[in-house]
C-alpha positions in Angstrom: 248.6 117.1 58.0 250.8 115.5 60.7 254.6 115.6 60.3 254.3 110.9 60.2 252.1 111.2 57.1 254.3 113.6 55.3 257.4 111.5 56.4 255.6 108.8 54.7 255.0 110.6 51.6 258.6 111.6 51.3 259.2 107.9 51.6 256.4 106.8 48.8 257.9 109.8 46.6 261.0 108.8 46.2 259.7 104.7 46.2 256.1 103.7 46.0 256.8 100.5 46.0 258.2 100.3 50.0 256.6 98.1 51.9 254.5 98.7 54.7 257.2 97.1 57.1 259.9 99.2 55.9 257.9 102.4 55.9 257.3 100.9 59.5 261.1 100.7 60.0 261.7 104.6 58.7 258.9 106.0 60.5 259.2 103.9 64.0 255.5 102.6 63.3 253.7 99.2 63.2 253.3 97.4 59.9 249.8 98.0 60.2 249.5 101.6 61.8 251.4 102.9 58.8 249.2 100.3 56.7 246.6 102.5 58.2 248.0 105.9 57.5 248.7 105.0 54.1 245.2 103.4 53.3 243.9 107.1 55.1 246.2 109.5 52.2 245.2 107.2 49.7 241.0 108.2 50.5 241.8 112.0 51.3 243.2 111.8 47.9 246.7 113.2 49.2 248.2 109.8 47.4 247.0 109.8 43.9 247.7 106.5 42.1 251.1 104.5 41.8 252.6 103.5 38.0 255.7 102.2 37.1 258.5 104.0 34.9 258.6 102.6 31.5 261.4 103.5 29.4 260.4 104.9 26.0 263.0 104.2 23.8 263.1 100.7 24.9 258.9 99.9 23.8 259.6 102.0 20.8 258.3 105.5 21.2 262.1 107.6 22.2 260.5 110.6 20.6 259.1 113.3 23.2 257.9 116.6 22.7 255.6 120.0 24.0 253.1 121.0 22.2 252.1 124.5 22.8 248.1 125.5 21.5 245.9 128.8 21.0 242.8 128.4 19.9 242.2 129.9 16.7 238.6 131.5 17.8 239.4 132.7 21.1 235.5 133.5 21.1 234.7 129.3 21.0 234.0 127.9 23.7 237.5 126.0 25.6 236.7 123.0 25.6 240.2 121.7 24.7 241.6 119.0 27.5 237.9 117.1 26.2 238.3 117.1 22.6 242.1 116.0 23.4 241.4 113.5 26.3 241.3 110.5 23.9 244.0 111.1 21.7 246.8 108.1 23.0 250.2 109.4 22.1 249.2 112.6 24.7 250.5 112.6 28.1 249.8 115.0 29.8 247.9 118.2 29.2 249.0 121.7 31.4 246.9 125.0 30.9 249.0 127.7 31.2 249.5 131.1 31.8 250.9 133.4 28.5 250.3 133.1 25.0 249.3 130.3 24.5 246.2 127.9 26.6 247.9 124.5 27.3 251.2 122.9 26.7 250.8 119.1 25.8 253.1 116.6 26.1 253.5 114.0 23.6 255.3 110.6 22.9 255.5 109.3 19.7 258.0 106.6 17.8 258.7 108.8 15.1 259.0 112.4 13.4 256.0 111.3 11.1 254.3 110.3 13.9 254.5 113.6 16.0 253.6 115.4 12.2 250.0 113.0 11.9 249.5 114.4 15.6 250.0 117.8 14.8 247.7 117.3 12.1 245.0 115.6 14.8 245.5 118.3 17.2 244.9 121.0 15.0 241.6 119.6 13.3 240.1 117.9 16.9 240.7 120.9 18.9 240.2 123.7 16.5 243.8 125.0 17.4 246.8 126.8 16.1 250.6 124.5 16.8 254.0 125.3 18.3 256.4 122.6 19.3 259.6 121.7 20.9 261.1 118.6 20.3 263.1 116.7 23.2 266.3 115.9 22.3 267.9 114.1 25.1 266.4 114.6 29.5 269.1 114.7 32.1 266.4 114.5 34.8 262.9 114.2 35.4 260.7 113.8 37.9 261.9 114.8 40.8 260.4 114.2 43.8 259.3 117.5 45.6 259.9 117.2 49.0 256.5 117.4 51.6 258.9 116.8 54.8 
């Protein structure tokens, strides 16, 4: 990957809404040249998307929890991600090394909703769970330097 592409990625990782004109000014390229580079990065899958960052408390989803899961039957097929993909309160599923098989990131309105979610996860995926409730998030979504 060219240094110029890395520079563009760095700029976009800090501000995904940066205009092609502003990207051009920051990189010394024309607006159309920047547009072509960004389009190529998207087509190659280097840029996988753009998203809004939501204030979850403002939309009634203030409780964040990480749920570590372990299969109750280790000989069963490892299809947990597929079984849980459609559960709306789960934001992420990470395969991990260690005692647990996966760590899920969940966001719900209340402790009661978390309890219901845990019951759903256990029954849907035939797993045991260990849950960590987040008290606060001093920072998150730091971009990794690509430049």
